[in-house]
C-alpha positions in Angstrom: 13.8 -25.5 -16.6 10.2 -27.8 -15.8 8.7 -28.7 -19.0 5.1 -27.9 -17.7 6.1 -24.2 -17.2 3.9 -21.6 -18.9 6.6 -18.9 -18.5 10.3 -18.6 -18.7 12.8 -16.2 -18.3 16.1 -17.4 -19.5 19.2 -14.8 -18.6 17.2 -11.6 -19.1 19.5 -8.7 -19.1 18.3 -4.9 -19.3 20.6 -1.8 -18.7 19.3 2.2 -18.4 21.8 4.9 -19.9 24.7 2.2 -18.5 23.1 1.2 -15.2 22.1 -2.4 -14.9 18.5 -3.0 -14.1 18.6 -6.7 -14.6 21.3 -9.1 -14.6 21.0 -13.0 -15.7 17.2 -13.6 -14.6 16.2 -16.7 -15.2 12.8 -19.0 -13.7 10.0 -20.5 -14.3 6.5 -20.2 -13.6 4.5 -23.5 -13.6 1.0 -23.2 -15.6 -2.1 -22.5 -13.5 0.4 -21.5 -10.5 -0.3 -18.2 -8.8 3.4 -17.0 -8.6 4.5 -14.5 -5.9 7.3 -12.3 -7.5 8.9 -10.6 -4.2 11.7 -8.1 -3.6 12.3 -4.4 -2.3 11.4 -1.4 -4.4 14.2 -1.4 -6.9 14.9 -5.2 -7.1 14.1 -5.2 -10.4 10.5 -6.4 -10.4 8.7 -3.7 -12.5 11.5 -3.5 -15.1 11.0 -7.5 -15.6 7.1 -7.5 -15.9 7.4 -4.3 -18.2 9.8 -6.3 -20.7 7.2 -9.0 -20.4 4.3 -7.2 -21.2 6.5 -4.8 -24.1 6.7 -2.0 -22.2 10.4 -2.1 -22.5 12.6 -4.4 -24.6 15.4 -6.8 -23.1 19.0 -6.0 -24.2 19.6 -10.0 -24.3 18.0 -13.4 -22.9 15.3 -15.3 -23.7 11.4 -15.4 -22.6 9.4 -18.5 -23.4 5.6 -18.9 -23.4 4.0 -22.3 -23.5 7.3 -23.8 -24.0 7.9 -21.5 -27.5 10.8 -18.9 -27.4 8.7 -15.5 -28.2 9.9 -12.1 -29.4 8.2 -9.4 -27.3 8.6 -5.9 -28.8 5.7 -3.9 -27.8 2.4 -4.4 -25.8 0.6 -5.2 -28.8 2.9 -8.5 -29.2 2.7 -9.0 -25.6 -1.1 -8.8 -26.2 -1.1 -11.4 -28.8 0.7 -13.7 -26.8 -1.9 -13.8 -24.2 0.1 -11.6 -21.8 -1.9 -8.9 -19.8 -0.9 -6.6 -16.9 -3.2 -5.1 -14.5 -1.1 -2.1 -12.6 -1.6 -0.8 -9.5 -2.7 2.5 -10.9 -5.5 1.2 -13.3 -5.6 1.9 -16.7 -9.4 2.6 -17.5 -10.8 5.8 -19.0 -13.6 7.0 -16.3 -16.3 8.7 -18.4 -16.8 5.7 -21.0 -18.8 2.5 -19.9 -17.7 -0.6 -18.7 -18.3 -2.5 -22.0 -16.9 0.8 -23.9 -13.6 -0.2 -21.5 -13.3 -3.9 -22.1 -13.6 -3.6 -25.8 -11.7 -0.3 -26.0 -10.2 0.2 -29.7 -11.5 -3.6 -30.6 -15.3 -3.2 -30.7 -17.2 -5.9 -32.4 -18.8 -4.4 -35.4 -21.6 -5.0 -38.1 -21.9 -3.7 -41.2 -19.1 -1.1 -40.4 -21.0 0.2 -37.3 -20.4 -0.6 -33.6 -22.6 -3.7 -32.7 -23.4 -2.2 -29.4 -25.6 -5.0 -28.2 -23.1 -7.8 -29.0 -20.4 -5.9 -27.3 -22.6 -5.5 -24.1 -23.3 -9.6 -24.3 -19.8 -10.0 -24.6 -18.5 -7.6 -21.6 -21.4 -9.5 -19.6 -20.1 -12.5 -20.6 -16.7 -11.6 -19.6 -17.5 -10.5 -16.1 -20.1 -13.6 -15.7 -16.5 -15.8 -16.2 -15.4 -14.3 -13.1 -18.4 -14.4 -11.2 -18.7 -10.5 -11.3 -22.4 -9.1 -11.3 -22.3 -5.3 -12.8 -24.3 -3.5 -15.2 -22.2 -2.7 -18.1 -24.0 0.3 -19.1 -22.5 2.0 -16.0 -19.6 4.4 -16.2 -16.0 3.5 -14.9 -16.1 6.7 -12.8 -19.2 5.6 -11.0 -17.5 2.2 -9.5 -15.4 1.5 -6.5 -11.5 0.7 -6.9 -12.3 -2.8 -6.3 -15.0 -3.2 -9.1 -12.6 -1.0 -11.6 -10.3 -3.7 -10.8 -12.6 -6.4 -11.9 -13.3 -4.8 -14.9 -9.3 -4.9 -15.9 -9.8 -8.7 -14.9 -12.6 -9.0 -17.1 -11.1 -7.0 -20.1 -8.2 -9.5 -19.6 -10.2 -12.7 -19.8 -11.8 -11.0 -22.8 -8.6 -10.8 -24.6 -8.2 -14.5 -24.1 -4.9 -13.7 -22.0 -3.4 -16.9 -20.4 -0.7 -14.9 -18.3 -2.3 -12.2 -15.9 0.1 -9.8 -13.7 -1.5 -8.6 -10.7 0.9 -5.3 -9.6 0.0 -4.5 -5.9 -3.5 -5.7 -6.5 -4.7 -5.3 -2.6 -3.4 -2.0 -2.0 -6.6 -0.1 -2.0 -9.0 -2.8 -1.1 -11.1 -3.5 2.1 -10.9 -6.8 3.4 -13.9 -7.9 1.9 -12.9 -6.7 -1.2 -9.8 -8.4 -1.0 -11.4 -11.9 -0.3 -13.4 -11.3 -3.1 -10.7 -10.7 -5.6 -9.1 -14.1 -4.0 -11.8 -15.6 -5.2 -11.6 -14.4 -8.5 -8.1 -15.6 -8.1 -8.8 -19.0 -7.2 -11.5 -19.5 -10.1 -9.1 -18.0 -12.7 -6.3 -20.6 -11.6 -8.5 -23.2 -11.6 -9.2 -22.4 -15.4 -5.6 -22.9 -15.6 -4.5 -19.2 -16.2 -1.2 -18.5 -14.9 -0.8 -15.5 -12.6 2.0 -13.4 -11.2 1.0 -11.9 -8.0 3.7 -8.7 -6.8 2.5 -7.5 -3.0 4.6 -6.5 -0.1 2.2 -8.5 2.0 3.2 -11.3 3.5 -0.1 -12.8 4.8 -1.4 -12.5 1.3 1.4 -14.6 -0.5 0.8 -17.4 1.8 -2.9 -17.3 1.2 -3.4 -17.2 -2.4 0.1 -18.3 -3.8 1.6 -21.3 -5.1 5.2 -20.8 -5.8 7.6 -17.4 -5.6 10.6 -15.7 -7.0 13.0 -13.3 -5.0 14.7 -10.7 -6.7 17.4 -8.5 -5.1 19.4 -5.7 -7.1 18.4 -6.9 -10.4 19.4 -10.3 -9.7 17.6 -13.6 -9.2 18.0 -14.9 -5.3 15.8 -17.7 -4.7 12.5 -19.3 -5.6 10.4 -22.4 -5.2 7.1 -24.0 -3.8 5.7 -21.4 -1.1 4.6 -24.4 1.2 8.3 -25.0 1.4 9.8 -21.8 2.8 8.8 -19.4 5.8 7.8 -15.4 6.0 11.2 -14.6 7.5 13.6 -16.6 5.1 11.5 -14.7 2.2 12.2 -11.6 4.0 16.2 -12.3 4.5 16.0 -13.0 1.1 14.6 -9.9 -0.1 16.7 -7.8 2.6 20.1 -9.9 2.3 20.5 -9.9 5.9 19.5 -12.2 8.6 16.3 -11.0 10.6 17.4 -11.6 14.4 14.4 -9.0 15.2 11.6 -7.9 12.9 10.6 -4.8 15.2 13.5 -2.5 16.9 14.0 -3.1 20.7 11.5 -0.4 22.6 13.8 1.5 25.1 11.5 4.4 26.0 9.6 5.1 29.2 6.0 6.9 29.2 5.4 9.9 31.3 2.1 12.0 32.0 -0.6 12.2 30.0 -0.6 14.8 27.1 -4.1 14.0 25.6 -7.2 13.0 26.5 -10.3 12.6 24.4 -13.7 12.4 25.8 -16.9 11.2 24.2 -15.6 11.9 20.7 -18.5 11.7 18.1 -19.0 12.8 14.8 -22.6 11.5 13.9 -21.5 8.9 11.8 -18.5 6.4 12.1 -17.4 7.6 15.4 -19.4 7.0 18.6 -18.8 8.2 21.9 -15.0 7.3 22.3 -12.6 8.2 25.2 -9.0 7.4 25.2 -5.7 9.1 26.8 -2.2 9.5 25.3 1.0 9.4 27.8 4.3 11.3 27.0 6.9 9.2 24.8 4.0 6.3 24.5 3.2 4.4 21.3 -0.3 4.1 21.5 -2.1 1.8 19.0 -5.2 1.7 17.7 -6.7 -1.5 15.9 -9.8 -2.9 14.6 -11.1 -4.1 11.2 -11.6 -1.6 8.0 -14.4 0.3 8.7 -14.2 0.3 12.6 -13.9 4.0 12.8 -10.1 4.5 13.7 -9.1 6.7 11.2 -12.3 8.8 11.4 -12.1 9.3 15.4 -8.2 10.8 14.8 -9.5 12.9 11.9 -12.3 14.5 14.1 -9.6 15.1 17.1 -7.2 16.8 14.3 -9.8 18.8 13.0 -10.0 17.6 9.5 -13.4 15.7 10.1 -16.1 17.5 11.7 -17.3 16.9 15.5 -20.6 16.2 16.5 -19.9 16.0 20.3 -16.9 15.3 22.4 -14.1 17.2 24.5 -10.3 17.3 23.9 -7.7 18.0 26.3 -4.1 18.7 26.0 -1.7 18.7 28.8 -4.8 19.0 31.0 -6.0 22.1 29.4 -9.4 21.8 26.9 -8.6 22.6 23.3 -11.0 23.7 20.6 -9.7 22.3 17.5 -12.0 23.0 14.4 -9.5 22.7 11.7 -5.8 21.1 11.0 -4.2 24.3 11.3 -5.5 24.7 14.6 -4.3 21.1 15.4 -0.7 21.9 14.2 -0.9 25.1 16.6 -1.6 22.8 19.3 1.3 20.6 18.5 -0.5 18.0 16.7 1.0 16.3 13.3 -1.4 13.9 11.2 0.4 11.4 8.5 -2.6 10.1 6.6 -3.2 6.9 5.1 -3.5 8.0 1.5 -0.1 10.0 1.4 -0.6 10.6 -2.2 -4.0 12.4 -2.2 -3.9 13.5 1.7 -0.1 13.8 2.7 1.8 15.0 -0.4 1.6 17.4 -3.4 3.4 14.8 -5.9 3.8 17.3 -8.6 6.1 19.5 -6.2 9.8 18.7 -5.1 10.9 16.8 -1.8 11.9 20.4 -0.4 8.6 22.1 -1.4 6.7 19.0 0.4 9.0 19.2 3.6 8.6 22.8 4.3 4.9 23.6 3.3 3.5 22.7 6.6 5.4 25.2 8.3 7.0 27.6 6.0 8.3 30.0 8.7 11.1 27.5 9.7 12.8 28.3 6.4 12.3 32.2 7.0 15.2 34.7 7.5 14.8 38.1 8.5 11.1 37.9 7.7 11.4 36.5 4.4 11.9 32.8 2.7 15.3 31.6 2.4 16.2 29.1 -0.1 19.5 28.6 1.4 17.4 27.8 4.8 14.8 25.8 3.1 17.9 23.6 1.8 19.7 23.4 4.7 16.4 22.1 6.6 15.6 19.6 3.7 19.2 18.1 3.6 18.8 17.5 7.3 15.9 15.4 7.0 16.8 13.7 4.1 20.2 12.7 5.9 18.5 11.6 9.5 15.7 9.9 7.8 17.6 8.0 4.8 15.4 9.5 2.1 16.5 8.1 -1.0 16.3 10.7 -3.6 18.9 12.3 -6.0 18.4 15.8 -4.8 16.0 18.0 -3.0 14.4 19.5 -6.2 13.2 15.7 -7.2 9.5 15.6 -7.7 8.2 13.4 -5.0 5.9 11.4 -7.6 9.2 10.0 -8.7 10.3 8.4 -5.3 9.5 4.9 -3.9 6.3 4.6 -1.7 8.7 4.1 1.5 10.6 7.5 0.5 7.3 9.4 -0.1 6.2 8.1 3.5 9.5 9.4 4.6 8.9 12.9 3.0 5.4 13.2 4.8 7.0 12.3 8.3 9.6 15.0 7.4 6.8 17.4 6.6 5.3 16.9 10.2 8.6 16.7 12.1 9.4 19.9 10.8 6.2 21.4 12.5 7.8 19.9 15.8 4.8 17.9 17.3 4.7 16.7 20.1 1.9 14.3 19.1 2.1 12.5 16.0 -0.8 10.3 14.3 0.4 7.8 12.0 -2.3 6.4 10.0 -1.2 3.0 8.5 2.3 4.2 8.1 3.7 1.1 6.6 0.9 0.1 3.8 2.2 -0.5 0.3 5.8 -0.2 1.1 8.6 -2.6 0.8 10.3 -4.7 3.7 13.4 -2.5 4.3 11.4 0.5 4.2 9.2 -0.5 6.9 11.9 -1.4 9.4 13.4 2.1 8.7 10.2 3.4 9.6 9.8 1.1 12.8 13.3 2.4 13.9 12.0 6.2 13.7 8.9 5.3 15.4 10.7 3.8 18.3 13.3 7.0 18.4 10.8 9.6 18.2 9.2 7.7 21.4 12.6 7.6 22.9 12.8 11.6 22.2 9.5 12.2 24.3 7.1 12.6 21.1 4.1 10.6 21.8 2.8 8.4 19.1 -0.8 7.5 17.8 -0.1 4.4 15.8 -3.3 3.0 13.4 -2.6 -0.1 11.8 -4.7 -3.0 10.3 -1.2 -5.4 10.7 -1.8 -7.1 13.9 2.3 -8.2 14.4 3.1 -4.7 14.0 0.7 -3.4 16.6 2.2 -6.0 18.8 5.6 -5.5 18.0 5.5 -1.7 18.3 2.8 -0.6 20.7 2.8 0.3 24.6 -0.6 0.4 25.0 -3.5 -0.5 22.3 -7.4 0.5 21.9 -9.3 -1.9 19.5 -12.5 -0.5 18.0 -15.4 -2.1 16.7 -18.3 -0.2 14.7 -17.4 3.2 15.8 -16.6 2.3 19.5 -13.7 1.0 21.9 -14.5 -2.2 22.7 -10.9 -3.0 24.8 -8.0 -1.7 26.0 -4.6 -4.0 26.0 -1.5 -3.0 27.8 1.7 -4.5 26.2 1.7 -7.8 28.4 -1.7 -8.4 27.2 -1.1 -7.9 23.6 -2.0 -11.2 21.4 -3.7 -11.7 18.1 -6.4 -13.5 19.4 -7.3 -10.9 22.1 -7.2 -8.1 19.4 -9.6 -10.1 17.0 -11.8 -10.5 19.9 -12.4 -7.0 20.6 -12.1 -6.3 17.0 -15.1 -8.6 16.2 -17.1 -7.0 18.8 -15.9 -8.7 21.8 -18.1 -8.6 24.6 -20.7 -6.9 22.9 -21.1 -9.6 20.2 -21.3 -12.3 23.3 -24.7 -10.3 24.1 -26.3 -10.3 20.9 
């Protein structure tokens, strides 16, 4: 092992009720590095980080911090050793202030009472160290997700953390918020803080990380300097096979027009948008965050109120004022925020799949549990949903499998038009490939797909035609043969409009 490593794992093993979760994990993280920890869901990344943070105890093996063997039995041990973890689901109390959250359970005191003035000053100093300006008397509930994340980082700084674990830190951030986070990460790195960065977003790994480790099925696969590896090599290591083609071969023909939208306007983010969609077509909507892509399709679907515009399905004008009416007209909508808008996570896989069209599980006019199970089993099989049974609560499934449950819910409605809003966000590489294959298969069956994505490679790899939006308007339309990142970015930043400014 490298003597300059801040953190080292040696032969770490962990099992749960006889199932091996980690097997002989050994690798080091150099001091002051941003280290990417990569692998599919279920690879063992979270288990290893929970052992480091004290949430789990290892069965065997050794952890060294700054060259010294350490014994981590609980989160208090980990905290004392300078380890802090910032989970994807942030761990803050909404009704307390920024200062109260930063110094929760360790408030500075004077004569037995909380020293509010000192606590606020210390909280302000912790924020200043990461170059963030916020009023520490503000409640957490009033902050954006990005600001809450900064509070978590400031809390780690106030604890004098030397090792910071960031778990999918950009999953709910805009591009500008992500860039702000990266500037904070670079600042922390310059101060010698070692960071472990967990993300499925390959472009982020190559932008912000210095070194990497790939895990698969609870074992160490490979690692090294990020500058000495390609994205394809990392993906191959994660999935355990060669990637001859990232996107499935598209073998479908487009037919007649099935949807025409004219002069759609919602009075805010959507301004005079017109477009068409053909049978069997995968139609992309590209653009930067805030361009109005989601809002346009939500207005079409009846989820958002329209200020103007017309929708034609198969040549006939349709008045769609609610999602229920959209479903009746044969439109399905898989939302970007699957947990809040696409699923009821406390309910089972079966409940979620049948809820949008319960009558499909009816027999003789009544709900049939047998029919619902059969229906659910067919989708679990065809969409390769990994779940112990149809009774499993959706909240216990991985992101990719949750996404497949949302897709099954809409397929159960048998829509002709399916809107997919960021369908691969926050899911692992293998699940992405499976989603891509499903999209191509649906198009081959004659379904018409509207595909909204912020990842240009998948827009280029999957779509037959693409509309690009900027500030609520369509600025460009590109056919398959015209699709390049350069052309998409030209229109996504205003295109010809920006030239005239």
